[in-house]
MIZA-489255 format. One record per residue (C-alpha): residue number from 0; chain; x, y, z. Coordinates in nm, 4 decimals. Example, Ala and Ser with C-alpha at 12.3 -4.5 7.8 and 13.67 -1.06 7.14 Angstrom:
<pts>
+-----+---+----------+----------+----------+
:   k : c :        u :        v :        w :
+-----+---+----------+----------+----------+
:   0 : A :   1.2300 :  -0.4500 :   0.7800 :
:   1 : A :   1.3670 :  -0.1060 :   0.7140 :
+-----+---+----------+----------+----------+
</pts>
This chain:
<pts>
+-----+---+----------+----------+----------+
:   k : c :        u :        v :        w :
+-----+---+----------+----------+----------+
:   0 : A :   6.0172 :  -1.6079 :  -9.7278 :
:   1 : A :   6.2797 :  -1.6798 :  -9.4144 :
:   2 : A :   6.3051 :  -2.0262 :  -9.2609 :
:   3 : A :   6.2662 :  -1.9546 :  -8.9119 :
:   4 : A :   6.1060 :  -1.6507 :  -8.7573 :
:   5 : A :   6.0718 :  -1.5180 :  -8.4156 :
:   6 : A :   5.7903 :  -1.2581 :  -8.3515 :
:   7 : A :   5.7533 :  -1.1113 :  -8.0406 :
:   8 : A :   5.8345 :  -1.4000 :  -7.8877 :
:   9 : A :   5.8529 :  -1.3635 :  -7.4569 :
:  10 : A :   5.9472 :  -1.6329 :  -7.2323 :
:  11 : A :   5.8521 :  -1.5781 :  -6.8355 :
:  12 : A :   5.8789 :  -1.8028 :  -6.5607 :
:  13 : A :   5.5629 :  -1.6780 :  -6.3151 :
:  14 : A :   5.6158 :  -1.3281 :  -6.3079 :
:  15 : A :   5.9780 :  -1.3153 :  -6.3601 :
:  16 : A :   6.0473 :  -1.2535 :  -6.7504 :
:  17 : A :   6.3303 :  -1.3617 :  -6.9240 :
:  18 : A :   6.2794 :  -1.2966 :  -7.2819 :
:  19 : A :   6.1471 :  -0.9464 :  -7.3435 :
:  20 : A :   6.0247 :  -0.9693 :  -7.7291 :
:  21 : A :   6.2300 :  -1.1737 :  -7.9195 :
:  22 : A :   6.1658 :  -1.0446 :  -8.3281 :
:  23 : A :   6.4412 :  -1.2484 :  -8.5518 :
:  24 : A :   6.4499 :  -1.3972 :  -8.8766 :
:  25 : A :   6.6669 :  -1.6538 :  -9.0050 :
:  26 : A :   6.7140 :  -1.7080 :  -9.3709 :
:  27 : A :   6.7412 :  -2.0692 :  -9.5762 :
:  28 : A :   7.0551 :  -2.2473 :  -9.5548 :
:  29 : A :   7.1607 :  -1.9665 :  -9.2934 :
:  30 : A :   7.4086 :  -2.0423 :  -9.0008 :
:  31 : A :   7.3017 :  -1.8450 :  -8.7133 :
:  32 : A :   7.5128 :  -1.8299 :  -8.4079 :
:  33 : A :   7.3147 :  -1.6814 :  -8.0976 :
:  34 : A :   7.6372 :  -1.5484 :  -7.7681 :
:  35 : A :   7.5882 :  -1.4067 :  -7.4968 :
:  36 : A :   7.6891 :  -1.4460 :  -7.1021 :
:  37 : A :   7.5388 :  -1.7125 :  -6.8898 :
:  38 : A :   7.1790 :  -1.6177 :  -6.8549 :
:  39 : A :   7.1267 :  -1.4004 :  -7.1167 :
:  40 : A :   6.8536 :  -1.5958 :  -7.2673 :
:  41 : A :   7.0456 :  -1.7990 :  -7.5703 :
:  42 : A :   6.9511 :  -2.1169 :  -7.4779 :
:  43 : A :   6.5818 :  -2.0547 :  -7.3906 :
:  44 : A :   6.5234 :  -1.9077 :  -7.7565 :
:  45 : A :   6.7085 :  -2.2401 :  -7.8934 :
:  46 : A :   6.4673 :  -2.4602 :  -7.6484 :
:  47 : A :   6.1540 :  -2.3052 :  -7.7339 :
:  48 : A :   6.2557 :  -2.3250 :  -8.1406 :
:  49 : A :   6.2697 :  -2.6789 :  -8.0167 :
:  50 : A :   5.9465 :  -2.7059 :  -7.8759 :
:  51 : A :   6.1238 :  -2.8149 :  -7.5533 :
:  52 : A :   5.9886 :  -2.5100 :  -7.4043 :
:  53 : A :   5.6532 :  -2.3246 :  -7.4441 :
:  54 : A :   5.6010 :  -2.0019 :  -7.5301 :
:  55 : A :   5.4636 :  -1.7417 :  -7.3056 :
:  56 : A :   5.3655 :  -1.4802 :  -7.6090 :
:  57 : A :   5.4439 :  -1.3910 :  -7.9369 :
:  58 : A :   5.5121 :  -1.6502 :  -8.2350 :
:  59 : A :   5.7513 :  -1.9185 :  -8.3714 :
:  60 : A :   5.7244 :  -1.9138 :  -8.7501 :
:  61 : A :   5.9676 :  -2.1998 :  -8.9504 :
:  62 : A :   5.8928 :  -2.2373 :  -9.3608 :
:  63 : A :   5.5803 :  -1.9333 :  -9.2486 :
:  64 : A :   5.3933 :  -2.1703 :  -9.0361 :
:  65 : A :   5.3101 :  -2.1192 :  -8.6570 :
:  66 : A :   5.4345 :  -2.3789 :  -8.4983 :
:  67 : A :   5.4440 :  -2.2652 :  -8.1050 :
:  68 : A :   5.1303 :  -2.5355 :  -8.0085 :
:  69 : A :   5.3456 :  -2.8308 :  -8.1924 :
:  70 : A :   5.5018 :  -3.1039 :  -8.0384 :
:  71 : A :   5.9049 :  -3.1035 :  -8.1020 :
:  72 : A :   5.8386 :  -3.4515 :  -8.3627 :
:  73 : A :   5.6135 :  -3.2307 :  -8.5851 :
:  74 : A :   5.8344 :  -2.9047 :  -8.6595 :
:  75 : A :   6.1273 :  -3.1006 :  -8.8937 :
:  76 : A :   6.3549 :  -3.0051 :  -8.6426 :
:  77 : A :   6.7284 :  -3.2331 :  -8.5045 :
:  78 : A :   6.9085 :  -3.1228 :  -8.2163 :
:  79 : A :   7.2687 :  -3.1906 :  -8.0485 :
:  80 : A :   7.2794 :  -3.1029 :  -7.6903 :
:  81 : A :   7.5740 :  -3.0421 :  -7.4762 :
:  82 : A :   7.5864 :  -3.2979 :  -7.2747 :
:  83 : A :   7.5593 :  -3.5752 :  -7.5989 :
:  84 : A :   7.2605 :  -3.7472 :  -7.4413 :
:  85 : A :   7.3627 :  -4.0922 :  -7.6264 :
:  86 : A :   7.2474 :  -4.4218 :  -7.5088 :
:  87 : A :   7.5420 :  -4.5679 :  -7.3111 :
:  88 : A :   7.4401 :  -4.9560 :  -7.4699 :
:  89 : A :   7.3806 :  -4.9132 :  -7.7872 :
:  90 : A :   7.6771 :  -4.9102 :  -8.0401 :
:  91 : A :   7.7785 :  -4.5229 :  -8.3275 :
:  92 : A :   7.5910 :  -4.6914 :  -8.5450 :
:  93 : A :   7.2548 :  -4.7584 :  -8.3325 :
:  94 : A :   7.2382 :  -4.4443 :  -8.1971 :
:  95 : A :   7.3023 :  -4.2551 :  -8.5250 :
:  96 : A :   7.0094 :  -4.4729 :  -8.6460 :
:  97 : A :   6.7887 :  -4.4314 :  -8.3288 :
:  98 : A :   6.5063 :  -4.2018 :  -8.4732 :
:  99 : A :   6.5154 :  -4.3246 :  -8.7934 :
: 100 : A :   6.4027 :  -4.6711 :  -8.6634 :
: 101 : A :   6.1734 :  -4.5281 :  -8.4865 :
: 102 : A :   6.0278 :  -4.4101 :  -8.8053 :
: 103 : A :   6.0446 :  -4.7587 :  -8.9447 :
: 104 : A :   6.3014 :  -4.6600 :  -9.2043 :
: 105 : A :   6.3917 :  -4.8963 :  -9.4640 :
: 106 : A :   6.6922 :  -5.1083 :  -9.3327 :
: 107 : A :   6.8881 :  -5.0018 :  -9.7044 :
: 108 : A :   6.8021 :  -4.6487 :  -9.6195 :
: 109 : A :   6.9227 :  -4.6360 :  -9.2801 :
: 110 : A :   7.2774 :  -4.7968 :  -9.3353 :
: 111 : A :   7.2795 :  -4.5706 :  -9.6579 :
: 112 : A :   7.2256 :  -4.2643 :  -9.4382 :
: 113 : A :   7.4640 :  -4.4083 :  -9.0875 :
: 114 : A :   7.7347 :  -4.4612 :  -9.3151 :
: 115 : A :   7.7427 :  -4.1740 :  -9.5277 :
: 116 : A :   7.7541 :  -3.9236 :  -9.2099 :
: 117 : A :   7.9746 :  -4.1407 :  -9.0152 :
: 118 : A :   8.2190 :  -4.0802 :  -9.3471 :
: 119 : A :   8.1610 :  -3.7262 :  -9.3517 :
: 120 : A :   8.2480 :  -3.6796 :  -8.9556 :
: 121 : A :   8.5564 :  -3.9549 :  -8.9222 :
: 122 : A :   8.3240 :  -4.2027 :  -8.7852 :
: 123 : A :   8.3456 :  -4.4984 :  -9.0224 :
: 124 : A :   8.5591 :  -4.7367 :  -8.8044 :
: 125 : A :   8.4104 :  -4.6268 :  -8.4727 :
: 126 : A :   8.0671 :  -4.8043 :  -8.6209 :
: 127 : A :   8.0664 :  -5.1192 :  -8.3542 :
: 128 : A :   8.1836 :  -4.9204 :  -8.0195 :
: 129 : A :   7.9998 :  -4.8312 :  -7.7384 :
: 130 : A :   8.0078 :  -4.4140 :  -7.6280 :
: 131 : A :   8.2386 :  -4.5334 :  -7.3357 :
: 132 : A :   8.5068 :  -4.6490 :  -7.5755 :
: 133 : A :   8.4878 :  -4.2791 :  -7.7402 :
: 134 : A :   8.6964 :  -3.9612 :  -7.6422 :
: 135 : A :   8.4929 :  -3.6756 :  -7.5780 :
: 136 : A :   8.5166 :  -3.5395 :  -7.8917 :
: 137 : A :   8.4385 :  -3.8707 :  -8.0771 :
: 138 : A :   8.1452 :  -3.8646 :  -7.8730 :
: 139 : A :   8.0053 :  -3.5357 :  -8.0484 :
: 140 : A :   8.0613 :  -3.6399 :  -8.3548 :
: 141 : A :   7.8121 :  -3.9134 :  -8.3112 :
: 142 : A :   7.5682 :  -3.6750 :  -8.1228 :
: 143 : A :   7.5958 :  -3.4578 :  -8.4222 :
: 144 : A :   7.5848 :  -3.7615 :  -8.6760 :
: 145 : A :   7.2628 :  -3.8676 :  -8.5005 :
: 146 : A :   7.1151 :  -3.5216 :  -8.6013 :
: 147 : A :   7.2256 :  -3.5517 :  -8.9697 :
: 148 : A :   7.1151 :  -3.9060 :  -9.0199 :
: 149 : A :   6.7663 :  -3.7539 :  -8.9344 :
: 150 : A :   6.8028 :  -3.5404 :  -9.2630 :
: 151 : A :   6.5672 :  -3.2585 :  -9.0638 :
: 152 : A :   6.5183 :  -2.8743 :  -9.2117 :
: 153 : A :   6.7214 :  -2.7028 :  -8.9457 :
: 154 : A :   6.9651 :  -2.8426 :  -8.6945 :
: 155 : A :   6.9823 :  -2.7234 :  -8.3672 :
: 156 : A :   7.3315 :  -2.6875 :  -8.1629 :
: 157 : A :   7.3048 :  -2.6104 :  -7.7867 :
: 158 : A :   7.6580 :  -2.5080 :  -7.6708 :
: 159 : A :   7.7881 :  -2.8291 :  -7.8016 :
: 160 : A :   8.1199 :  -2.8113 :  -7.7446 :
: 161 : A :   8.1690 :  -2.6634 :  -7.3949 :
: 162 : A :   8.2250 :  -2.9973 :  -7.2466 :
: 163 : A :   8.5530 :  -3.0059 :  -7.4712 :
: 164 : A :   8.9082 :  -2.9177 :  -7.3374 :
: 165 : A :   8.9987 :  -2.6259 :  -7.5222 :
: 166 : A :   9.2762 :  -2.8251 :  -7.8344 :
: 167 : A :   8.9632 :  -3.0529 :  -7.8993 :
: 168 : A :   8.6933 :  -2.7339 :  -7.9267 :
: 169 : A :   8.9414 :  -2.6092 :  -8.1640 :
: 170 : A :   8.9366 :  -2.9147 :  -8.3714 :
: 171 : A :   8.5339 :  -2.9662 :  -8.3801 :
: 172 : A :   8.5628 :  -2.5890 :  -8.4586 :
: 173 : A :   8.7338 :  -2.7303 :  -8.8123 :
: 174 : A :   8.5115 :  -2.9934 :  -8.8490 :
: 175 : A :   8.1320 :  -2.8102 :  -8.7756 :
: 176 : A :   8.2741 :  -2.5777 :  -9.0484 :
: 177 : A :   8.3556 :  -2.8340 :  -9.3172 :
: 178 : A :   8.0442 :  -3.0197 :  -9.2256 :
: 179 : A :   7.8609 :  -2.6823 :  -9.2824 :
: 180 : A :   8.0198 :  -2.6784 :  -9.6237 :
: 181 : A :   7.8908 :  -3.0261 :  -9.7031 :
: 182 : A :   7.5378 :  -2.9900 :  -9.5646 :
: 183 : A :   7.2904 :  -2.7183 :  -9.6848 :
: 184 : A :   7.0476 :  -2.6735 :  -9.4124 :
: 185 : A :   6.9559 :  -2.4402 :  -9.1545 :
: 186 : A :   7.1703 :  -2.4388 :  -8.8289 :
: 187 : A :   7.1452 :  -2.2936 :  -8.5356 :
: 188 : A :   7.3660 :  -2.2562 :  -8.2982 :
: 189 : A :   7.3864 :  -2.1326 :  -7.9144 :
: 190 : A :   7.7632 :  -2.0805 :  -7.7353 :
: 191 : A :   7.8939 :  -1.7934 :  -7.4760 :
: 192 : A :   8.2272 :  -1.8586 :  -7.6880 :
: 193 : A :   8.2227 :  -1.5723 :  -7.9046 :
: 194 : A :   8.5575 :  -1.7488 :  -8.0903 :
: 195 : A :   8.3357 :  -1.9734 :  -8.1913 :
: 196 : A :   8.1030 :  -1.7525 :  -8.2731 :
: 197 : A :   8.3036 :  -1.5059 :  -8.4871 :
: 198 : A :   8.4572 :  -1.8625 :  -8.6638 :
: 199 : A :   8.1477 :  -1.9858 :  -8.7094 :
: 200 : A :   7.8195 :  -1.7925 :  -8.7910 :
: 201 : A :   7.6866 :  -1.6713 :  -9.1033 :
: 202 : A :   7.5466 :  -1.4321 :  -8.8956 :
: 203 : A :   7.5939 :  -1.3334 :  -8.4994 :
: 204 : A :   7.2785 :  -1.2783 :  -8.2646 :
: 205 : A :   7.4447 :  -1.0949 :  -7.9734 :
: 206 : A :   7.2055 :  -1.1270 :  -7.6834 :
: 207 : A :   7.2105 :  -0.9890 :  -7.2798 :
: 208 : A :   6.9994 :  -0.9791 :  -7.0729 :
: 209 : A :   6.6877 :  -1.1137 :  -7.2297 :
: 210 : A :   6.7342 :  -0.8756 :  -7.5278 :
: 211 : A :   6.9163 :  -0.8800 :  -7.9066 :
: 212 : A :   7.1803 :  -0.6285 :  -7.9111 :
: 213 : A :   7.2714 :  -0.6929 :  -8.1746 :
: 214 : A :   7.2679 :  -0.8787 :  -8.4624 :
: 215 : A :   7.4936 :  -0.9210 :  -8.8280 :
: 216 : A :   7.7972 :  -1.0716 :  -8.9996 :
: 217 : A :   8.0565 :  -1.1255 :  -8.7280 :
: 218 : A :   8.3137 :  -0.8502 :  -8.9557 :
: 219 : A :   7.9534 :  -0.6055 :  -8.9152 :
: 220 : A :   7.9529 :  -0.6466 :  -8.5353 :
: 221 : A :   8.3400 :  -0.6548 :  -8.4954 :
: 222 : A :   8.3964 :  -0.3397 :  -8.6917 :
: 223 : A :   8.0848 :  -0.1624 :  -8.6390 :
: 224 : A :   7.9303 :  -0.2312 :  -8.2836 :
: 225 : A :   7.5932 :  -0.0695 :  -8.1598 :
: 226 : A :   7.6957 :  -0.0317 :  -7.7928 :
: 227 : A :   7.9475 :  -0.0821 :  -7.5537 :
: 228 : A :   7.8590 :  -0.4386 :  -7.4516 :
: 229 : A :   7.8456 :  -0.5691 :  -7.8308 :
: 230 : A :   8.2139 :  -0.3679 :  -7.8524 :
: 231 : A :   8.3499 :  -0.5540 :  -7.5178 :
: 232 : A :   8.1813 :  -0.8835 :  -7.5563 :
: 233 : A :   8.3227 :  -0.9704 :  -7.9165 :
: 234 : A :   8.7145 :  -0.9753 :  -7.9883 :
: 235 : A :   8.9599 :  -1.1328 :  -7.7957 :
: 236 : A :   9.1592 :  -0.9966 :  -7.6208 :
: 237 : A :   8.8417 :  -0.7871 :  -7.5581 :
: 238 : A :   8.8358 :  -0.3466 :  -7.6212 :
: 239 : A :   8.9658 :  -0.1167 :  -7.3959 :
: 240 : A :   8.7429 :   0.1281 :  -7.2482 :
: 241 : A :   8.8684 :   0.4410 :  -7.1347 :
: 242 : A :   8.7110 :   0.7407 :  -6.9246 :
: 243 : A :   8.7385 :   1.0460 :  -7.1621 :
: 244 : A :   8.5957 :   1.4109 :  -7.2932 :
: 245 : A :   8.4798 :   1.4798 :  -7.6359 :
: 246 : A :   8.6293 :   1.8727 :  -7.6968 :
: 247 : A :   8.6343 :   2.0890 :  -8.0132 :
: 248 : A :   8.9630 :   2.3068 :  -8.0145 :
: 249 : A :   8.9787 :   2.5131 :  -8.3373 :
: 250 : A :   8.7148 :   2.3334 :  -8.5416 :
: 251 : A :   8.9131 :   1.9670 :  -8.4739 :
: 252 : A :   8.7663 :   1.7128 :  -8.2608 :
: 253 : A :   8.9737 :   1.5579 :  -7.9581 :
: 254 : A :   8.9343 :   1.2751 :  -7.7407 :
: 255 : A :   9.0893 :   1.4104 :  -7.4320 :
: 256 : A :   9.1689 :   1.1865 :  -7.1297 :
: 257 : A :   9.3939 :   1.0994 :  -6.8096 :
: 258 : A :   9.7599 :   1.0123 :  -7.0018 :
: 259 : A :   9.6069 :   1.1012 :  -7.3874 :
: 260 : A :   9.4503 :   1.3405 :  -7.6297 :
: 261 : A :   9.3887 :   1.1739 :  -7.9036 :
: 262 : A :   9.3045 :   1.3865 :  -8.2428 :
: 263 : A :   9.0145 :   1.2438 :  -8.4109 :
: 264 : A :   9.0573 :   1.1840 :  -8.8345 :
: 265 : A :   8.8018 :   1.4638 :  -8.9996 :
: 266 : A :   8.5850 :   1.1907 :  -9.1583 :
: 267 : A :   8.5554 :   1.0268 :  -8.8378 :
: 268 : A :   8.4373 :   1.3534 :  -8.6490 :
: 269 : A :   8.1537 :   1.3912 :  -8.9276 :
: 270 : A :   8.0231 :   1.0950 :  -8.8156 :
: 271 : A :   7.9298 :   1.2079 :  -8.4960 :
: 272 : A :   7.6079 :   1.3989 :  -8.3760 :
: 273 : A :   7.6209 :   1.7791 :  -8.3311 :
: 274 : A :   7.6095 :   1.7436 :  -8.0078 :
: 275 : A :   7.8341 :   1.4368 :  -7.9048 :
: 276 : A :   8.0998 :   1.6579 :  -7.7019 :
: 277 : A :   8.1482 :   1.5865 :  -7.3337 :
: 278 : A :   8.1772 :   1.2780 :  -7.1132 :
: 279 : A :   8.1979 :   1.0058 :  -7.3526 :
: 280 : A :   8.3470 :   0.6273 :  -7.3436 :
: 281 : A :   8.6601 :   0.5666 :  -7.5758 :
: 282 : A :   8.7014 :   0.1810 :  -7.6901 :
: 283 : A :   8.9740 :   0.0585 :  -7.9199 :
: 284 : A :   9.1112 :  -0.2835 :  -7.9737 :
: 285 : A :   9.4340 :  -0.4270 :  -7.8450 :
: 286 : A :   9.5504 :  -0.4899 :  -8.1781 :
: 287 : A :   9.5173 :  -0.1042 :  -8.2979 :
: 288 : A :   9.7540 :   0.0460 :  -8.0355 :
: 289 : A :  10.1688 :  -0.0308 :  -8.2187 :
: 290 : A :  10.5099 :   0.0499 :  -8.0187 :
: 291 : A :  10.5982 :   0.3998 :  -8.1666 :
: 292 : A :  10.8286 :   0.5866 :  -7.9884 :
: 293 : A :  10.8494 :   0.9123 :  -8.2127 :
: 294 : A :  10.4441 :   0.9148 :  -8.2365 :
: 295 : A :  10.3039 :   1.2398 :  -8.2503 :
: 296 : A :  10.1734 :   1.3642 :  -7.8801 :
: 297 : A :   9.7572 :   1.3600 :  -8.0780 :
: 298 : A :   9.8017 :   0.9947 :  -8.2192 :
: 299 : A :   9.9598 :   0.8322 :  -7.8812 :
: 300 : A :   9.9211 :   0.6700 :  -7.5513 :
: 301 : A :  10.2143 :   0.6925 :  -7.3019 :
: 302 : A :  10.2261 :   0.3382 :  -7.1068 :
: 303 : A :  10.3606 :   0.2036 :  -6.8230 :
: 304 : A :  10.3397 :  -0.2085 :  -6.7871 :
: 305 : A :  10.2288 :  -0.4050 :  -6.5632 :
: 306 : A :  10.2071 :  -0.7581 :  -6.7060 :
: 307 : A :  10.3236 :  -0.9260 :  -7.0100 :
: 308 : A :  10.1368 :  -1.2288 :  -7.0839 :
: 309 : A :  10.3489 :  -1.4078 :  -7.3779 :
: 310 : A :  10.1237 :  -1.6988 :  -7.6011 :
: 311 : A :  10.3562 :  -1.7488 :  -7.8742 :
: 312 : A :  10.3678 :  -1.5140 :  -8.1717 :
: 313 : A :  10.2150 :  -1.2314 :  -7.9640 :
: 314 : A :  10.2317 :  -1.1063 :  -7.6245 :
: 315 : A :   9.9234 :  -0.9070 :  -7.4863 :
: 316 : A :  10.0811 :  -0.6289 :  -7.2307 :
: 317 : A :   9.8053 :  -0.5314 :  -6.9506 :
: 318 : A :   9.9597 :  -0.1568 :  -6.8938 :
: 319 : A :   9.8621 :   0.1049 :  -6.7223 :
: 320 : A :   9.7553 :   0.4338 :  -6.8582 :
: 321 : A :   9.7324 :   0.7075 :  -6.5631 :
: 322 : A :   9.5035 :   0.4601 :  -6.3388 :
: 323 : A :   9.2712 :   0.3127 :  -6.6184 :
: 324 : A :   9.3886 :  -0.0376 :  -6.7381 :
: 325 : A :   9.4908 :  -0.0529 :  -7.1503 :
: 326 : A :   9.6026 :  -0.3872 :  -7.3095 :
: 327 : A :   9.7896 :  -0.3976 :  -7.6143 :
: 328 : A :   9.8434 :  -0.6875 :  -7.8553 :
: 329 : A :  10.1668 :  -0.6853 :  -8.0475 :
: 330 : A :  10.4735 :  -0.9259 :  -8.1510 :
: 331 : A :  10.6991 :  -1.1319 :  -7.9219 :
: 332 : A :  11.0262 :  -1.0423 :  -8.0382 :
: 333 : A :  10.9618 :  -0.6615 :  -7.9449 :
: 334 : A :  11.1574 :  -0.6335 :  -7.6200 :
: 335 : A :  10.9695 :  -0.5246 :  -7.3438 :
: 336 : A :  11.0744 :  -0.4772 :  -6.9489 :
: 337 : A :  10.7895 :  -0.4942 :  -6.7282 :
: 338 : A :  10.7864 :  -0.1349 :  -6.5335 :
: 339 : A :  10.8758 :   0.0455 :  -6.8408 :
: 340 : A :  10.6647 :   0.3514 :  -6.9768 :
: 341 : A :  10.6291 :   0.3306 :  -7.3659 :
: 342 : A :  10.4275 :   0.5278 :  -7.5911 :
: 343 : A :  10.2053 :   0.3549 :  -7.8415 :
: 344 : A :  10.0168 :   0.4929 :  -8.1645 :
: 345 : A :   9.6626 :   0.4842 :  -8.1894 :
: 346 : A :   9.5246 :   0.3884 :  -8.5302 :
: 347 : A :   9.2645 :   0.6487 :  -8.4617 :
: 348 : A :   9.0644 :   0.4952 :  -8.8172 :
: 349 : A :   8.9426 :   0.1909 :  -8.5627 :
: 350 : A :   8.8796 :   0.4366 :  -8.2396 :
: 351 : A :   8.5041 :   0.3609 :  -8.0964 :
: 352 : A :   8.3519 :   0.6323 :  -7.8937 :
: 353 : A :   8.0231 :   0.5367 :  -7.6869 :
: 354 : A :   7.7842 :   0.7587 :  -7.4935 :
: 355 : A :   7.8348 :   0.7931 :  -7.1231 :
: 356 : A :   7.5005 :   0.7236 :  -6.9929 :
: 357 : A :   7.3326 :   0.4724 :  -7.2342 :
: 358 : A :   7.6395 :   0.3310 :  -7.3879 :
: 359 : A :   7.5259 :   0.3135 :  -7.7655 :
: 360 : A :   7.7715 :   0.3832 :  -8.0110 :
: 361 : A :   7.8363 :   0.7106 :  -8.1235 :
+-----+---+----------+----------+----------+
</pts>
């Protein structure tokens, strides 16, 4: 039985429907990440699970029991908010133990749990400090510690790292991953940052427009996106999309567009529907293009370099392909001059094709 199940979950504000019949099962001890752009419904879904938003239709089950009409405190959940929500007049230990003290837990139990969680999160030396004396990363760890001391069945995280700078976000992602290994609990995490989703999740749920677009492991969604939205949302730099035509020449399939003509491998061609010929959108990731001056004509792109972005060991080239933008990721030690016309070989096994109208993967 799944730990948490959403069955035809609907949310309306007046006549405006923001969630359109969400169905999802989250298993025991699973780290599930909801990801998507602002307004897609991910935080609303999380708040409905937590009991902070009412349910307009459908049902939420926890351990097989319907909970949509239960108060938050009756759902055995602990939540970490984006803005920390710490009490400024209390020190770290008091903030972390607040829920336990409300429950009138024995002092020895409170002290033991606070000590154990503080050690796990590297907060032992800060227990007597108040939130105003801590950095943003330390305050977020206190907020997580307050949730962990409750020993709830499920932990909910609502964009907990969005207020941190890039370096701190990287550090906190690593700390969350370590915490996840130590705390064998169900965790549901909301973010708009696809890097957080890819690095933390056992399972990613991609949302857009109040619908689940796709769910699965990070590898499944990265390698086998079901539509153009998922393909473009996951991956950094994002996937390139080019208008093209799928043609059959002598029994061999080609993807043809302005500035390129790519022969599809026979194995890939066999996976396509029989009526797939005609207008398509071709997708290829920047890392799947390799600088190759002598590449065959039916496996290559001739690109003109417009911008070169140096990011350390790698560079991202923004190129022109007969009026369409193409990004290429390659090692920074490759000498490239702006305005230069270069040939790049495509990894034809990594080409994605999407229906031009429906944007569904072919």
